[in-house]
N, C-alpha and C positions, 0 to 999 in steps of 0.2 A: 515238738519245741525244745530246747536246751533251758536249763535254768536261769543261763543267763538272762535272756529275753524274755524267761514269764517276769522275771526278780523287773530287768527294765520297766516291762509293761506296768507291772506291782504299783511300782517307784512312782511313776509317772502320778497314775491316779490317786496315790496317796500325797503329793505333792500336788496335786491343784487342790485333792479336797484340804489341805493344810491351806493353801491358799485361799480358799473359799472363805474358814472360819476367821481367817485371819482377819480378811477384810468385811466379814461381819462383826465381829470384834470393834473392831474401828468405825464403824458407822452404826448402821438400823436395820434390822431387816427389812424383807422386803414388803412386806402388810405393813409395815410401821411408814413406808419412806416418801407415797404419798402427802401423811401428815406433817412428815419433817418437814418437806421441802414447801408445801403451804407456810408453816410455824418460822422458818427462816426467811421467807420471804416478807412475812407484814411484818416477823420484827424488824427488818431492814427497812419496810417503808416506815413504820415508825420513829427509828434513827434518823431515815431521811428527814420527816418531820420536824423534829428535836430541833436538829440541825437548821431546819430553814427557820426557826422562830427564834434560836441564838443570833442567827446573822440579821435578823430582822432587829429584832432588838442592838444589836449591836452597833448596825446602821442609825438607829433611831438614835442612840448615846452619842456615836460620833457627830452627824447634825445639830444633834442640841449643844454639845462644845461649841462648834461652827459655829450655831448662831450667838448661843454667848460672847464668843470674840468679835464678831463680826457687830453685833450695837454697842460691843466696848468700842470699838473702832470710829463706828458712826456717832458715839457721843464725845470722844477724843475731835475729830473732826466738828461737829456742833459746836464744840466748846470755845473753836480755832475763829467762827466766824465772825464776833467781835475785833475781833483783831487783823484783821487782812488789811491794806494799807492801799490797793489799790484794785479798779476793774478785774486787772488780769489776775491776779491772788483772787478775788472773789470768783471771778468764774470757774478756775482750775481747783478750788475749792468743795464748789456746789457738784462739780462732776465727782470727785470723791464721795463726797456725800452722797449722790445718786447710786453711785457703784455698791456702796455701801449697805444700801436701801434693797437696793435690787438684787443683792447678796444674801441678805436677811434673807427678803422673801423666799428665794429659791430652794434656805436650807431649810425655811421650817417646811413649804411642801415637800420638802425630801422628808422631814421627819415625819408628818404627820402621814406619807404613802409607807412610812417604815411601821408605823401604828396600826395602819388600815391591815399593811402585809399581816405583821404577827397577828391579828386577830384574828381574818379569815384564816391561817396556817393552824393556828391555836384549835380554834373549833373543829377544825380538820383531823387534828392530831388528839382533840378528848373522842372525837367519835371513834376513829381506828383505835385507840385505848381500850373503848369500851366495847368495841367487837373482839379485841385481842383479847381479854380477859378467859372469853369464853373456847378459845381457841387453846389458848394458854393452859386451861384446867385439863382439854383434852389431851394435850399432846402431853403434859405431865404425867396423865395418869397412865399413859402409853408407854413414857420411860421410864417409871418406875416398875409396870411388869417386864420390860425387855431389861433391866436391870435384875430382874431375877433371875431372868432364865440364860442369862450371862454368865453366870459357873459353868452348865451344863454345855454350852459351846465350847468354854474357856477347854473345857476337859477332856471334849473330845478332842480340841486344837491339838491338846498335848499328848493326845492320842496317837494321831496324824503324825505329829513330831517325831514321836518315838519309832512310828515305822518308815518314816523316812529316812531317819540314823540309821535304823536294821538292815535296810533295802539298799542302805548305800554303800554299806558293807559289802569286799567281793566285786564290784565293778570298778573296772579300769577308771582312774580320775580322768584321764583324757576324756572319757565318754562322760562320764559325769558334768565335766566342764562345758562340753556340746550341747548335751541335755539342760543344765540350767541356762543358756544362751538360746533356744531354742524355746525355753518355758517363759522367757520373758518376751521373746519375740512375738510368740503366737497366744501370748495370754492363757497356756496353762496346756494349749493343744499342743503337744509334740509327737503322737503317734497320728499313723497314715494307715489304711487301708491297704493292702496290697491286693487288687483285684484283678478277674480274670474275665479275658473280655471274648467270648469266640469270633475265632474269625469265619466272614461271611462265604458258604460253599466249604468251610473243611478247613483243615490246617491246623498247625500249631495255636494255640493260645496266646493271647497279646497278655500280657501284663504292666500294670499302671498305678501308680502312684494315685489312691482315691481324692488327695486332700486338693493336688497340682497337674493330674493325668501327666506325669511325665511317665515315658514309657522304661519299665523295669528289663532287663536283659533275663530271658531265660532261665541263665544258671543262676543269677542272682536270686530270683523265686522261686528255683530249687534250693538255693542253701535258706532261705528266710523259711519256706515252710518246713522244710526236711528236717534240718539240719540247726532250725533257733537260733541263725547267724543275728548278729547285731549290724543295720547296717542302714544308713540314712540315704533319705531318697536324693539323687542327685538336682532335683529342680527347685524342691523346697526347703531340704534338709531336714526335713521333717522323718523320726524314728519310722522304719516299716515294720508294719508286723500284719500277721495273716487274719483271714477272715476269721472274725468265731462261728462255730457250727451253727447250722440254723437251728 
């Protein structure tokens, strides 16, 4: 294998290690992930209950404001009773009064329903906050521990970044461009092993890509194994590499 293919293999490994550490620094370690997701879910649930309590309080305030308007309207209609001049006007005024009373009753029921909803949701919110306190304590303790470990991971990531920059030197720019695109497409899995399969009954072996099973021409397999040629699989476009010695 020539230095170029070895360099490409080392570069892909360093890129993958750098991507892993970068993602880790932006999130949480695997042993904290379940706790992290539990914490986020519990906090989101509390936020929803807070929003529900606020919504119920707003509905109550709106209903109470509308009740005041309806009662003012009812008072105005009642004051008009002594001023009516005929039966028709009296009937029309009674209709308005009945409508205002009905509206006031419905608004009072809405205000009461909002009050009851706020009470029920408020009690559930208090319960969830009490349970959340212990979870938050555990989460914060784990977070403090993770923050203490982060500098080590950051230092390791810096080492991988330096390796990537060093290994990129000497590799043709078009090859680096292909490598980056394949790296993003397959989430870091840019290499595929060149596998040998013996023909039943003898004959020349068959070479294929271990990732997509695309058959590789024998002369290409010779170039990769014997000369360390940098070759992409025509099927999946990953870079082919020889099998490592057992």
